[in-house]
N, C-alpha and C positions, 0 to 999 in steps of 0.2 A: 604660743603654739601656732597661730595662723602665720606669723612671719617665718617661723622655722619651717613650716610645711611648704610655704611658697618658695623659699630658697631651695629646699630639697627637690621640689618639682622642677625648678629651673635648671638645677645641676643635672638631674636625670635626663632633661631634654637636650643637653649638650652633646650626648652620645660620645662620651669619652672613649669607649672601646674602639669606635670606628676612627676617631682622630688618632689614637695610638697606633692603630693598624696602618693608617696612611703614612705616618712617620716611619714605622718599621719597614714597610714595603719599599718606599722610595729611598729610605736610608740604606737598606740592605742592597738594593739594586745598585746604588751609587758606589758603595764599598766594593761590591763584587766586580763591577765593571772596571773600577779604578785599579783594583788589585789583581785583575784577571790574568795578566801575563806572569805573575809571580806565584799564583796558586796552583797546586797540583791538580791534574784533571779530575781525580776522584773526589775532590772537594768542589771544584768549580761546576762540574756537570750536575750533580744533584741539587746544589744550592742555586745555580742559575735556572734550572728547570723549575724548582719550587717557587722561586720568587716571581718568575714570569707567569706561571699559572696562577699564583696568588694574586698578582696584579689584575689578571683578567677577571677574577672573582670580585676584587675590589671595584672594578669598573661596573660590574653587575649590581653591586650594592649601591653605588652612586646613581645608577640609572633609576633605581627605585626610591629616590628621595632621601638619601642619607649622605653625610651626617647633618646637613643643614636643611632648612625649609626653603632655601633659595636654590632652585634647580640649576640656575646659571653658575653658581659657585660650585655645586657638585660636578657639573659638566667640565668646568675648568680644571678641577682636581683630576678628573678621569681622563682628560684629553691626551696626555703623552702616549704615543703609540709604542710601548715597549715591545710588543709583538712584531712590530714593523709593518705587517701586511694588512691589519684590520683597522680602518678609520673608526674612531669612537662614535661619530654621529651616525654612521651606517649601522653599527652594532646596536646603538640605542634604538633607532627606528625599527629595525628588524625584531629586536627582542620585545619591544612593546607591542608590535603586531603579533608576535607569538603569543603573548598573554591575552590578546583579544580574539585569538583563534577559537572558533566553536567546534573545530574538528582537529584536535592536536594530532600531529604526525602526518596529516594530509598535505602532500606537497603543493596542492593548489590553494591551500588556505593557511598553512603554517610555514613561514619562511625559515624556520629552524629544523624542518623535517629532513631526515636522512633517507627517506623512502622515495621511490619512483612510482608513478601510476603504471598500470599494466601495459598500456599502449607504448609508453616510453621504454619500458623494460624490453618489450618484444622487439623494438627497433635496434637494440644494441647488438654488437658483435659478441661472439662467444668469449673472446678475450676480455672485453669490457665487463661482461657478466661475471666472469671468473674473478676479476679484480675487485668488483663491488661486493661479491659474495665473501671473498677473503677479508674485505674491510669490515664485514659483519662478524668476524671473530675478534676477540679482544687483542690478540697479537697483531692481527691485521690493522686494527684501529690504532694501535701504538705505532706501527711501522709505516703503514700506508697513509693513514689519516692526516698526519702533519704535512703531507705533500698534496694529497687529493683535495682536502678541504680548502687550503689557500688557493690552489690552482683553479678549482671550480668557482670559487668566489671571485677571483680576479678575472676569469673569463666572462662571467656574467656582468661584472662591472664594466669591463671593456666594451661589451656589447651596448650597454646603456650610454657610455661616453661617445661611441661612434654614431649613435642615434641622435646625438646632440642634446642629451639631458643636462640642462644648465644647473639644476639643483645638484646633481652628482658632480659636475665639473667644479662647483664651488667647494664641495666637500673635499674632493681630491686635491684641489689646490691648497687648502688649509692643511690637509694631511701631509702633502709633500713638503710644505714649509716646516711643519713640526718634525717630520722625518729628518730633514736636513739638520735640525738642532740636535736630535738624538744621535745621529751618526757623527756629527762634529764632536760630541762628547765621547762616544765609543771609540772612534778611530783617532780623531785629532788630539784629544786630551788624554785618553786612557791608553792609546796605542794598541787597541785590541782589533785585530783584523775582522772584517765583516764575516768571513767564513767561520771564525771562531765563535762570534756572537750567535750566528745561526745554529751552529752545531751544539753549543753548550747552553744556550738560553732559549732560542725561539722554537727549534724543532722538538727538543724534549719537553719544554714547557707546554707546547701544544699537545703532545702525547698525553701528558697528565690531565690536561683539560678535557681531552676527548674520552679519557677513561670515565670521567664523571658523566658525560652525556651519552655514553655507550648504550645504556639501558633506560635512559631517563623517560622516554616516551615511546609508546608502541601503538599500532592500530588497535582498535577494539570497537565492539558494538556500542559501548557506553563511554561517553566523554570522561566520566569520573574514574574509569578504570584504565585510562591511558597513561597515567603518571605514576612513576615508581617511588619507592622509599628504599634507600640504601643506608642502613643504620651506621655502618662504618666505625672506624676507631677514632680516638681523639685526634690523631694526626691528620686523617683524611677529612674529618669534620673541620679542623682548623684550616687546612689547605683550601677546601671548597666553601668555607664560610657557611657551613651547615646547609648548603644548597643541595647536598645529596639527600636531605630529607625533603624531597622535592614536592610532595603533595602539600606539605605545610606552606611552602613558598607560593604555590599556585593558588591556594585558598586564601592566603594572607600575604599578597605580594609586597605590602608596605611594612611588614614586620621586620625589624632590624635583625641582622644575622645572629647576634648573640642572644636573642630571645627565642629563636626557633626551637632549640632543644627542649626547653621547658614547655612550649606549646605542644610539641610532639608527645612528650611524656604525659601531659594532662589529657590528651585526646587519642592516645595510641589505639585503643580498641575501635573507636569510631573511625579513625583513619584507615585501619586495616579493613574494616567493612566497606568503607567508601571506595577504596581502590581495588577491590576484588582480590586482596592478598598479594598484590604485585610488590612484594617486599623481599629484600635480600639483607642478610646479616652484615655483609661487608664485601670489600672488593676481592678478598681471598676466595670467597664463595663464588663470585662471578668469574674469577680466573679459573677456578676448578671446573666450572661448567662450560665456559665459553672461550677458553684460551685458544683452542684450535678448532672448536666447533661453532659454526655460525649460529648466532642467536635466532635468526630467521632470515628469509630472503629479503632483500631491500625493495620489496614490491608492496605498494600500499593496497591492502585488502583487509576488510573487517570481518568477513564471514569465516567462521571456523578458526579464528585466531586463538592461539594458545601460548601460554607463557613458556 
């Protein structure tokens, strides 16, 4: 009994679901890029978007210590920049800082905030305010977000590089080297033009990723009420690796993706009380409410905030 129990515990610690996920994601991406020129657009577009977004969520899982106890191994698995524009080490730094934030959604404390402080908002032109307000509709986040988010990120990174940030220089050197390998595969081996990869993988994949983060955090008087739950369908739970059940992830960030639903079901009532009822049944409900209507202004303010 003791031997059998010990073997079972070791097998459960291997995290086979995550290893399978790694093989499926990198295998699917390889097949899609290699066959991209022969596939019809109506297959390549949804499949390319799905696998690119899926890879981003795999990276998120690897940041949090899965599937091995050796973080260096996890980081090597996560390193390939399938999105092209986001270096994994920077994503890892910013995401861990996001988890340390004591005021989620505060742009001065949370590096993943989509909000601006009132003084910054007041300094913007009317056109810029209109664009950012449109970006706070779900349709705007789909169409504008995949351009605004990478451009804003690259602008801030360029500022750091021009200031002589050696840490960032090392990260970007490694990223450019890995990017050269990825593009050699995409263009040199697969014969896929860069614009095709951007149009069928990167941009729509980023749109799907931004749909998950659209309502993920909000300003609020209480920290515990700033994080959402989107129950979603089996497909969106698989795509987002259950990260749409975001309160569970924030309360137990080391919990493996395939264990999150059970933890949510066990504690559903307590979770609902904890986050002040900031819960949505799925993304169809979100689209019905916010497809063309801004969820709020992108201005950080906690007083009088409403869902």
